[in-house]
C-alpha positions, 0 to 999 in steps of 0.5 A, a space after each residue: 467619147 470613143 466609138 464602141 463596137 462588139 468585137 468579133 475577135 474578143 466577143 465583147 464591147 470594145 473601143 472601135 477603130 477611128 476609121 476603116 483600115 482600108 477602102 472598100 467593103 472589107 475595110 468597112 466590115 472590119 471598121 464595124 466589127 473589129 476593135 482597135 485592140 484586135 486590129 493592133 493585135 492582127 497587125 502585129 501577127 501579120 507583120 510576123 507572118 510577112 517577115 517569117 514567110 518572106 512575103 512580098 506585098 506586091 505579090 497578089 498571092 501573098 495579099 490574098 493569103 494575108 486576107 484569108 488569114 485575117 478573116 480566120 484570125 478575126 472569126 476565131 478559126 485556126 489561123 497560120 502562125 510563123 513556124 517555130 514561133 512560141 508565144 511568150 508565157 505570162 
């Protein structure tokens, strides 16, 4: 059976991650409070930010920026989006 968490992004019980996404307290916090679906959605958004803003992950400022955007994304605050991006209509 899948591990369930109360997802802080979607505000409901959902399937959790299989392991923390990275080491340390922040990785553990994500593991305990973010669903697998929310993590996959964040990864997609993060990739778009990296590509559209030409970020280099070896740059500490870029990593700090992405960390801050991830925190906003999961907490429901307004987060940065790629300029000119229009989400698909359903």
